[in-house]
C-alpha positions as semicolon CSV with decimal commas, in nm:
position;residue;x (nm);y (nm);z (nm)
1;M;25,799;-7,326;35,438
2;R;25,586;-7,118;35,196
3;R;25,230;-7,084;35,312
4;R;24,974;-7,247;35,091
5;L;24,727;-6,994;34,944
6;S;24,363;-7,037;35,012
7;D;24,117;-7,091;34,732
8;E;23,990;-6,736;34,777
9;E;24,343;-6,589;34,748
10;V;24,418;-6,792;34,434
11;A;24,097;-6,672;34,275
12;A;24,180;-6,311;34,362
13;Q;24,527;-6,331;34,196
14;R;24,380;-6,489;33,885
15;S;24,125;-6,209;33,866
16;K;24,400;-5,948;33,900
17;R;24,605;-6,109;33,622
18;R;24,299;-6,112;33,399
19;R;24,241;-5,741;33,464
20;V;24,606;-5,662;33,380
21;Q;24,585;-5,871;33,063
22;I;24,263;-5,703;32,963
23;G;24,417;-5,360;33,035
24;C;24,723;-5,442;32,828
25;G;24,502;-5,569;32,550
26;V;24,298;-5,251;32,554
27;A;24,615;-5,041;32,554
28;A;24,750;-5,243;32,264
29;L;24,426;-5,197;32,076
30;V;24,443;-4,822;32,143
31;V;24,805;-4,804;32,019
32;V;24,724;-5,010;31,712
33;G;24,418;-4,799;31,647
34;F;24,618;-4,480;31,692
35;I;24,890;-4,600;31,453
36;G;24,629;-4,714;31,203
37;W;24,445;-4,384;31,225
38;L;24,773;-4,194;31,197
39;G;24,883;-4,407;30,904
40;Y;24,557;-4,344;30,722
41;E;24,572;-3,970;30,787
42;G;24,939;-3,966;30,685
43;L;24,878;-4,142;30,355
44;Q;24,575;-3,925;30,286
45;A;24,761;-3,603;30,368
46;K;25,059;-3,709;30,155
47;S;24,835;-3,788;29,859
48;D;24,635;-3,466;29,891
49;L;24,949;-3,257;29,934
50;E;25,114;-3,404;29,625
51;K;24,800;-3,347;29,419
52;A;24,770;-2,989;29,544
53;Q;25,133;-2,916;29,451
54;D;25,091;-3,074;29,110
55;F;24,776;-2,875;29,031
56;A;24,942;-2,558;29,163
57;M;25,228;-2,597;28,916
58;Q;24,980;-2,673;28,638
59;A;24,802;-2,347;28,724
60;K;25,129;-2,156;28,700
61;D;25,213;-2,313;28,364
62;A;24,864;-2,240;28,232
63;L;24,897;-1,876;28,335
64;L;25,230;-1,846;28,158
65;A;25,078;-2,005;27,848
66;G;24,791;-1,756;27,852
67;D;24,526;-2,024;27,916
68;T;24,334;-1,841;28,187
69;D;24,034;-2,077;28,177
70;R;24,248;-2,383;28,247
71;A;24,446;-2,191;28,509
72;R;24,121;-2,116;28,692
73;I;24,013;-2,482;28,687
74;V;24,340;-2,634;28,806
75;A;24,391;-2,360;29,065
76;G;24,052;-2,461;29,207
77;D;24,161;-2,827;29,211
78;A;24,482;-2,730;29,388
79;D;24,286;-2,539;29,649
80;R;24,047;-2,831;29,708
81;Y;24,324;-3,084;29,768
82;A;24,519;-2,836;29,981
83;Q;24,216;-2,791;30,208
84;D;24,172;-3,170;30,233
85;A;24,538;-3,206;30,331
86;Q;24,492;-2,929;30,587
87;G;24,204;-3,123;30,739
88;S;24,424;-3,431;30,782
89;I;24,708;-3,249;30,958
90;D;24,466;-3,073;31,190
91;S;24,356;-3,411;31,330
92;V;24,433;-3,513;31,692
93;P;24,671;-3,802;31,610
94;W;24,873;-3,581;31,376
95;R;24,921;-3,315;31,640
96;V;25,016;-3,575;31,901
97;A;25,267;-3,742;31,666
98;G;25,422;-3,412;31,565
99;A;25,493;-3,327;31,928
100;V;25,717;-3,633;31,979
101;P;26,083;-3,517;31,985
102;F;26,285;-3,627;31,678
103;L;26,047;-3,910;31,578
104;G;25,769;-3,658;31,517
105;S;25,972;-3,431;31,285
106;P;25,829;-3,575;30,957
107;F;25,476;-3,501;31,082
108;D;25,570;-3,150;31,190
109;S;25,747;-3,077;30,859
110;T;25,448;-3,207;30,665
111;R;25,220;-2,985;30,874
112;Q;25,435;-2,681;30,786
113;M;25,437;-2,771;30,415
114;T;25,064;-2,827;30,403
115;T;24,996;-2,487;30,560
116;I;25,220;-2,326;30,295
117;V;25,052;-2,506;30,004
118;S;24,710;-2,412;30,141
119;G;24,815;-2,047;30,158
120;L;24,968;-2,071;29,812
121;T;24,645;-2,181;29,649
122;E;24,412;-1,954;29,846
123;Q;24,618;-1,634;29,873
124;V;24,821;-1,647;29,550
125;L;24,703;-1,875;29,270
126;L;24,331;-1,806;29,280
127;P;24,378;-1,424;29,289
128;A;24,659;-1,445;29,028
129;V;24,417;-1,599;28,779
130;D;24,240;-1,261;28,776
131;A;24,568;-1,104;28,666
132;G;24,626;-1,370;28,403
133;S;24,686;-1,138;28,108
134;A;24,962;-0,959;28,296
135;V;25,134;-1,282;28,398
136;S;25,106;-1,447;28,056
137;P;25,388;-1,354;27,817
138;D;25,162;-1,445;27,522
139;Q;24,922;-1,167;27,619
140;L;25,182;-0,926;27,757
141;I;25,406;-0,908;27,448
142;L;25,216;-0,826;27,132
143;D;25,340;-0,819;26,773
144;G;25,574;-0,543;26,663
145;A;25,755;-0,507;26,997
146;R;25,439;-0,367;27,156
147;I;25,363;-0,420;27,526
148;N;25,011;-0,460;27,663
149;L;25,032;-0,172;27,912
150;A;24,661;-0,170;27,992
151;A;24,678;-0,529;28,115
152;L;24,974;-0,446;28,339
153;R;24,808;-0,143;28,493
154;D;24,475;-0,318;28,548
155;A;24,649;-0,608;28,721
156;A;24,875;-0,395;28,940
157;P;24,661;-0,406;29,261
158;V;24,612;-0,785;29,247
159;L;24,977;-0,840;29,164
160;E;25,087;-0,627;29,459
161;T;24,871;-0,834;29,696
162;T;24,979;-1,172;29,559
163;S;25,342;-1,060;29,550
164;A;25,334;-0,978;29,922
165;A;25,163;-1,310;29,997
166;I;25,406;-1,523;29,796
167;S;25,705;-1,345;29,951
168;D;25,576;-1,437;30,298
169;L;25,508;-1,796;30,192
170;D;25,851;-1,821;30,032
171;E;26,012;-1,718;30,360
172;Q;25,804;-1,979;30,543
173;A;25,900;-2,245;30,288
174;Q;26,271;-2,177;30,321
175;N;26,235;-2,219;30,699
176;V;26,054;-2,554;30,693
177;D;26,239;-2,789;30,926
178;S;26,443;-3,069;30,769
179;T;26,363;-3,422;30,879
180;W;26,521;-3,766;30,902
181;L;26,263;-3,919;30,668
182;G;26,405;-3,888;30,316
183;L;26,068;-3,899;30,140
184;I;25,941;-3,601;30,337
185;D;26,271;-3,414;30,314
186;D;26,275;-3,449;29,935
187;A;25,922;-3,306;29,928
188;R;26,044;-3,015;30,142
189;V;26,321;-2,929;29,894
190;D;26,081;-2,956;29,598
191;L;25,833;-2,724;29,766
192;Q;26,104;-2,470;29,846
193;E;26,214;-2,464;29,481
194;Q;25,859;-2,437;29,350
195;V;25,760;-2,155;29,584
196;A;26,085;-1,966;29,517
197;E;26,024;-1,989;29,140
198;L;25,667;-1,864;29,171
199;S;25,780;-1,589;29,408
200;G;26,033;-1,465;29,154
201;L;25,775;-1,467;28,875
202;L;25,506;-1,278;29,067
203;N;25,743;-1,031;29,232
204;N;25,902;-0,941;28,899
205;T;25,562;-0,907;28,733
206;S;25,437;-0,689;29,018
207;L;25,739;-0,461;28,992
208;A;25,689;-0,442;28,615
209;A;25,327;-0,343;28,670
210;Q;25,444;-0,060;28,897
211;I;25,691;0,105;28,662
212;A;25,677;-0,047;28,313
213;P;25,366;0,138;28,187
214;A;25,518;0,481;28,248
215;M;25,866;0,372;28,131
216;L;25,715;0,237;27,809
217;G;25,531;0,555;27,723
218;A;25,185;0,515;27,876
219;D;25,198;0,877;27,995
220;G;25,400;1,018;27,707
221;P;25,696;0,921;27,483
222;R;26,015;0,792;27,645
223;S;26,363;0,730;27,504
224;Y;26,658;0,525;27,632
225;F;27,024;0,507;27,538
226;V;27,127;0,144;27,485
227;G;27,495;0,057;27,522
228;F;27,637;-0,267;27,379
229;Q;27,928;-0,367;27,600
230;T;28,231;-0,549;27,464
231;N;28,336;-0,760;27,762
232;A;28,646;-0,885;27,581
233;E;28,783;-0,557;27,722
234;A;28,661;-0,548;28,081
235;R;28,496;-0,251;28,247
236;G;28,318;-0,225;28,581
237;T;27,966;-0,291;28,448
238;G;28,091;-0,558;28,206
239;G;28,284;-0,432;27,906
240;L;28,390;-0,136;27,695
241;L;28,108;0,062;27,532
242;G;28,140;-0,080;27,181
243;G;27,819;0,033;27,011
244;F;27,491;0,198;27,091
245;T;27,140;0,278;26,980
246;V;26,838;0,467;27,113
247;I;26,508;0,295;27,196
248;R;26,190;0,501;27,174
249;A;25,866;0,396;27,345
250;N;25,519;0,543;27,306
251;D;25,208;0,382;27,458
252;G;25,377;0,041;27,468
253;A;25,499;0,053;27,106
254;V;25,880;0,029;27,086
255;S;26,102;0,141;26,799
256;V;26,481;0,128;26,770
257;D;26,716;0,371;26,595
258;D;27,000;0,241;26,382
259;V;27,280;0,078;26,579
260;T;27,602;0,280;26,563
261;S;27,958;0,201;26,672
262;N;28,147;0,397;26,938
263;R;28,342;0,586;26,670
264;E;28,064;0,846;26,695
265;F;28,179;0,936;27,047
266;R;28,459;1,168;27,157
267;F;28,711;1,168;27,440
268;D;28,652;1,527;27,562
269;Y;28,294;1,578;27,681
270;D;28,216;1,830;27,951
271;P;28,235;1,650;28,288
272;I;27,944;1,594;28,524
273;D;27,960;1,578;28,904
274;L;27,887;1,234;29,053
275;G;28,018;1,319;29,398
276;P;28,356;1,339;29,573
277;D;28,390;0,962;29,631
278;F;28,341;0,892;29,260
279;Q;28,593;1,160;29,167
280;R;28,856;1,025;29,407
281;A;28,803;0,666;29,293
282;Y;28,782;0,718;28,918
283;G;28,867;1,081;28,835
284;H;29,213;0,993;28,701
285;S;29,051;0,800;28,413
286;R;28,815;1,090;28,321
287;P;28,506;0,864;28,305
288;T;28,252;1,143;28,259
289;Q;28,452;1,285;27,966
290;D;28,601;0,983;27,785
291;F;28,347;0,725;27,668
292;R;28,609;0,449;27,688
293;N;28,606;0,475;28,068
294;S;28,243;0,577;28,111
295;N;28,155;0,252;28,290
296;V;28,463;0,176;28,502
297;S;28,246;0,177;28,813
298;P;28,035;-0,137;28,871
299;H;27,743;0,083;28,982
300;F;27,537;0,105;28,662
301;P;27,342;0,423;28,751
302;Y;27,673;0,610;28,720
303;A;27,724;0,479;28,366
304;G;27,362;0,561;28,284
305;Q;27,401;0,923;28,390
306;I;27,729;0,955;28,202
307;W;27,582;0,812;27,882
308;Q;27,282;1,043;27,916
309;S;27,516;1,341;27,947
310;M;27,735;1,239;27,652
311;W;27,434;1,176;27,427
312;Q;27,284;1,514;27,516
313;Q;27,613;1,690;27,443
314;E;27,646;1,499;27,115
315;T;27,290;1,548;26,984
316;G;27,106;1,795;27,205
317;Q;26,857;1,517;27,295
318;R;26,805;1,413;27,657
319;V;26,715;1,045;27,699
320;D;26,502;0,929;27,991
321;G;26,733;0,649;28,094
322;A;26,993;0,397;27,985
323;I;27,020;0,024;27,919
324;A;27,328;-0,197;27,891
325;T;27,367;-0,543;27,743
326;D;27,638;-0,767;27,592
327;P;27,693;-1,048;27,337
328;V;27,632;-1,321;27,596
329;A;27,286;-1,177;27,666
330;L;27,239;-1,162;27,289
331;S;27,308;-1,535;27,270
332;Y;27,029;-1,599;27,522
333;V;26,789;-1,389;27,315
334;L;26,880;-1,571;26,992
335;E;26,818;-1,902;27,166
336;A;26,463;-1,780;27,229
337;V;26,380;-1,603;26,900
338;G;26,587;-1,810;26,658
339;D;26,878;-1,749;26,421
340;V;26,921;-1,437;26,208
341;T;27,081;-1,411;25,866
342;L;27,301;-1,118;25,761
343;P;27,251;-0,953;25,420
344;G;27,552;-1,148;25,287
345;G;27,401;-1,480;25,394
346;E;27,605;-1,544;25,709
347;K;27,394;-1,701;25,985
348;I;27,420;-1,566;26,340
349;T;27,313;-1,815;26,607
350;A;27,303;-1,848;26,983
351;E;27,604;-2,078;26,957
352;N;27,833;-1,851;26,749
353;V;27,736;-1,491;26,828
354;V;27,971;-1,449;27,126
355;E;28,276;-1,591;26,949
356;L;28,197;-1,401;26,628
357;T;28,161;-1,062;26,795
358;E;28,424;-1,098;27,068
359;S;28,699;-1,293;26,889
360;T;28,649;-1,397;26,525
361;A;28,570;-1,045;26,405
362;Y;28,910;-0,922;26,523
363;A;29,090;-1,195;26,331
364;R;28,869;-1,154;26,023
365;F;28,919;-0,779;25,984
366;G;29,268;-0,740;26,133
367;D;29,357;-0,374;26,179
368;D;29,064;-0,253;25,968
369;Q;28,862;-0,128;26,262
370;R;28,612;0,058;26,046
371;A;28,519;-0,262;25,858
372;R;28,496;-0,460;26,182
373;K;28,272;-0,204;26,349
374;A;28,049;-0,188;26,041
375;Y;28,016;-0,568;26,055
376;L;27,923;-0,559;26,425
377;E;27,669;-0,285;26,354
378;T;27,509;-0,508;26,091
379;V;27,492;-0,799;26,336
380;A;27,324;-0,584;26,601
381;Q;27,083;-0,422;26,356
382;T;26,976;-0,761;26,220
383;V;26,904;-0,896;26,568
384;V;26,714;-0,579;26,665
385;K;26,501;-0,610;26,349
386;K;26,415;-0,965;26,452
387;L;26,309;-0,847;26,800
388;T;26,085;-0,571;26,668
389;G;25,893;-0,813;26,449
390;S;25,660;-1,094;26,545
391;I;25,771;-1,284;26,856
392;S;25,663;-1,648;26,830
393;K;25,789;-1,751;27,175
394;P;25,731;-1,458;27,413
395;Q;25,770;-1,673;27,725
396;A;26,109;-1,798;27,607
397;L;26,213;-1,439;27,530
398;L;26,117;-1,318;27,879
399;E;26,304;-1,610;28,033
400;A;26,612;-1,521;27,825
401;L;26,594;-1,158;27,936
402;G;26,544;-1,270;28,296
403;R;26,853;-1,489;28,277
404;A;27,056;-1,201;28,131
405;A;26,935;-0,968;28,408
406;S;27,018;-1,220;28,682
407;E;27,376;-1,237;28,550
408;G;27,410;-0,859;28,526
409;R;27,410;-0,873;28,145
410;L;27,099;-0,659;28,118
411;A;27,096;-0,340;28,323
412;V;26,846;-0,053;28,330
413;W;26,866;0,298;28,477
414;S;26,582;0,553;28,481
415;S;26,624;0,925;28,532
416;V;26,285;0,931;28,708
417;P;26,367;0,888;29,081
418;E;26,054;0,687;29,169
419;E;26,123;0,440;28,888
420;Q;26,490;0,416;28,974
421;D;26,405;0,339;29,337
422;V;26,213;0,032;29,218
423;L;26,481;-0,074;28,966
424;A;26,746;-0,054;29,236
425;T;26,573;-0,335;29,427
426;T;26,601;-0,572;29,129
427;P;26,891;-0,735;28,939
428;L;26,807;-0,501;28,648
429;G;26,927;-0,207;28,857
430;H;27,283;-0,346;28,867
431;V;27,359;-0,129;29,173
432;V;27,628;-0,144;29,438
433;P;27,412;-0,169;29,753
434;D;27,450;0,100;30,015
435;D;27,420;-0,127;30,318
436;S;27,643;-0,294;30,575
437;A;27,589;-0,667;30,504
438;P;27,904;-0,874;30,430
439;Y;28,023;-0,797;30,077
440;A;28,302;-0,903;29,841
441;H;28,268;-0,762;29,489
442;V;28,568;-0,823;29,262
443;V;28,584;-0,579;28,969
444;I;28,818;-0,614;28,670
445;N;28,914;-0,315;28,453
446;N;29,139;-0,373;28,151
447;L;29,444;-0,146;28,156
448;G;29,602;-0,256;27,826
449;G;29,342;-0,135;27,579
450;N;29,335;-0,484;27,425
451;K;29,077;-0,762;27,395
452;L;29,244;-1,023;27,618
453;D;28,961;-1,045;27,869
454;Y;28,787;-1,277;27,622
455;Y;29,045;-1,532;27,746
456;L;29,030;-1,439;28,116
457;E;28,921;-1,708;28,364
458;R;28,833;-1,618;28,722
459;E;28,816;-1,795;29,057
460;I;28,689;-1,599;29,359
461;E;28,683;-1,709;29,722
462;Y;28,546;-1,516;30,019
463;M;28,630;-1,652;30,366
464;A;28,561;-1,499;30,705
465;G;28,581;-1,605;31,067
466;P;28,297;-1,685;31,310
467;C;28,033;-1,438;31,421
468;D;28,152;-1,393;31,779
469;G;28,315;-1,059;31,855
470;D;28,274;-0,714;31,704
471;T;28,514;-0,785;31,416
472;R;28,648;-1,089;31,236
473;A;28,931;-1,175;31,001
474;A;28,834;-1,213;30,635
475;K;29,016;-1,306;30,319
476;V;28,925;-1,264;29,954
477;T;29,130;-1,466;29,706
478;V;29,117;-1,393;29,333
479;R;29,284;-1,629;29,085
480;L;29,307;-1,499;28,729
481;T;29,424;-1,713;28,436
482;N;29,521;-1,577;28,094
483;S;29,418;-1,865;27,866
484;L;29,515;-1,697;27,536
485;P;29,621;-1,982;27,302
486;E;29,946;-1,971;27,108
487;G;29,903;-1,797;26,773
488;D;29,941;-1,476;26,578
489;Y;29,729;-1,187;26,705
490;T;29,705;-0,826;26,603
491;N;29,837;-0,563;26,840
492;Y;29,479;-0,444;26,883
493;V;29,387;-0,784;27,034
494;A;29,700;-0,885;27,225
495;G;29,914;-0,573;27,254
496;M;29,894;-0,288;27,503
497;F;29,781;0,066;27,466
498;D;30,033;0,162;27,732
499;N;30,297;-0,088;27,841
500;P;30,475;0,046;28,150
501;V;30,587;-0,301;28,258
502;G;30,759;-0,393;27,931
503;A;30,558;-0,712;27,906
504;P;30,543;-0,916;27,583
505;A;30,236;-0,925;27,359
506;G;29,968;-1,150;27,499
507;T;30,014;-1,024;27,854
508;N;29,694;-0,906;28,019
509;L;29,749;-0,593;28,227
510;T;29,457;-0,553;28,464
511;D;29,324;-0,354;28,757
512;V;29,168;-0,583;29,018
513;G;28,939;-0,394;29,253
514;L;28,772;-0,531;29,565
515;L;28,466;-0,358;29,705
516;A;28,458;-0,490;30,060
517;T;28,214;-0,487;30,350
518;Q;28,148;-0,136;30,478
519;A;28,403;-0,031;30,744
520;A;28,636;-0,321;30,650
521;Q;29,008;-0,251;30,673
522;L;29,278;-0,394;30,450
523;E;29,556;-0,556;30,650
524;K;29,760;-0,688;30,357
525;A;29,742;-0,744;29,982
526;T;29,961;-0,991;29,796
527;V;30,016;-1,102;29,436
528;N;30,149;-1,457;29,409
529;G;30,253;-1,434;29,774
530;A;30,449;-1,110;29,743
531;S;30,327;-0,790;29,909
532;A;30,146;-0,559;29,668
533;F;30,044;-0,195;29,678
534;A;29,670;-0,132;29,687
535;Y;29,503;0,196;29,598
536;T;29,229;0,280;29,849
537;S;28,903;0,463;29,782
538;V;28,530;0,437;29,860
539;E;28,233;0,328;29,646
540;R;27,887;0,393;29,797
541;G;28,017;0,339;30,149
542;H;28,222;0,030;30,061
543;P;28,600;0,056;30,093
544;M;28,760;-0,027;29,758
545;F;29,111;-0,170;29,726
546;N;29,270;-0,179;29,379
547;V;29,573;-0,387;29,284
548;Q;29,727;-0,370;28,937
549;T;29,901;-0,673;28,794
550;A;30,018;-0,833;28,470
551;I;29,897;-1,182;28,375
552;P;30,138;-1,343;28,125
553;Q;29,999;-1,551;27,842
554;G;29,915;-1,904;27,956
555;E;29,979;-1,824;28,322
556;A;29,778;-1,744;28,634
557;V;29,817;-1,496;28,919
558;E;29,667;-1,505;29,267
559;I;29,568;-1,183;29,442
560;V;29,485;-1,212;29,813
561;Y;29,320;-0,941;30,021
562;E;29,351;-0,997;30,397
563;L;29,094;-0,790;30,584
564;T;28,944;-0,710;30,919
565;E;28,571;-0,657;30,877
566;P;28,289;-0,581;31,122
567;T;28,077;-0,875;31,232
568;I;27,749;-0,772;31,074
569;V;27,405;-0,932;31,051
570;G;27,317;-1,035;30,695
571;E;27,383;-1,291;30,426
572;P;27,729;-1,258;30,263
573;R;27,719;-1,153;29,897
574;I;27,965;-1,203;29,612
575;P;27,833;-1,011;29,308
576;I;27,977;-1,138;28,979
577;Q;28,094;-0,895;28,712
578;P;27,945;-1,002;28,375
579;L;28,246;-1,100;28,164
580;I;28,279;-1,389;27,916
581;D;28,363;-1,665;28,161
582;A;28,144;-1,826;28,427
583;P;28,377;-1,790;28,725
584;T;28,425;-2,043;29,002
585;V;28,294;-1,887;29,325
586;N;28,337;-2,017;29,680
587;N;28,157;-1,843;29,964
588;D;28,292;-1,972;30,296
589;T;28,163;-1,686;30,509
590;P;27,909;-1,766;30,784
591;T;27,584;-1,573;30,800
592;C;27,556;-1,383;31,128
593;E;27,216;-1,332;31,288
């Protein structure tokens, strides 16, 4: 039988139960208090962080609008809320919660984001206000195509500091850990986009402050050859050199000579030496002698040097650099500055300029090339006149030029080595990089002497194996479609300058080059599944494999390059040649670290 407890023993057990209950109650109160404290700090941090981000973007917008006073006020507000948010995440409960595996990830991600926003306001926005006139397009671009060089030079030291800071913060932002809490993860993505945008703005402005004053004549007059590329007939940097002008800059004031068609150029200039690799790759097309092939290489500094040489031989004048652009870039500019009207009353707009200059003009003037080129000269001259007048939307113009540069539709080369070194680090440089990171650059050169690349559509896919091992298999697939509609076309548009394959009119005869990862080897090239011969050469350390093929009207061809490439650290790149179409691009190559 169970022994009956004494009164003393019963009292002792009751006392023990009471102590346990009290302990549990205290623990519960502590947990509830902790959660309450954490909840309060979380809500406060979230609110402060959102306000700091909002004021930070307002500061950026105010700077771009030239409102330095407002930029200073809202940058101060952003800094205040960022510091308040920093105080919340530095609290004990926040640090404890962030240390909990998985469940603590939203707190840890928020801590990372708050640190970035705090740095953004303190290290970037507040100092950038002092460089406001250099950041603001309204104060940077003055009437009459004149640039405020003094503002750029004065702001250069601050811009260099803020540029370095924002680059570091951008890297931190891109590495913020993702989290299971959607609200926080959405905030992470927003912050990454905002910091990346601001990084691009300040880095570009800082680079401009380094080289633009001298390039725009602060230390003496400068001149630049400007080539207008007709990408209806593809060349390495975009399209055939169709027209040109010369820009002259003196102390920030820019003037433009009359635009002239390529009929002023010859096919027999004295050659220049661009090195043995260039000669082996392109010498057969005489690019340094024949203007029609002057830009077959995708490396724009080669075209710039060739154009400089041809212009000097033609006129005795030596330009200080070269610029390239195309009708698509022109459409972006017209979207910013507005329509222009030709002397005959025809209106040129952002919506019609590409079709007019790359297609309609050929149908309108038929075989009368002189009349067509005169018309295109008039279009270009009218747009240039608009640009050298009063610019009502300088921010929109800079954004248009930035978009053109990012797509390779605006390229700049300087003959001054220090300036060119800076340009080469930007999209404006339009260079083939001399490094070993994974690379797949597909380059089209028209072989028919026609204008069928206006109707060319591209799909490009770069696939490679995993990062284990010294080498890996890679494959680059290029699908090209000739979408020329049925109709009557002149021989100049749809015929062939040289037709070795006996193809009918409307067939696009093209050279498809692949600049591959350095040290890559071609195992096999095919066209529509059949083995194809590939010419092999080298471009700035990259092996180049060229396949020539015909693309019948209304049909597509598929070129496949099967490669063995070294397993190299670096993000895979697929540069896009600036033609008319916006190609479909698929990058299925892992980044090795």
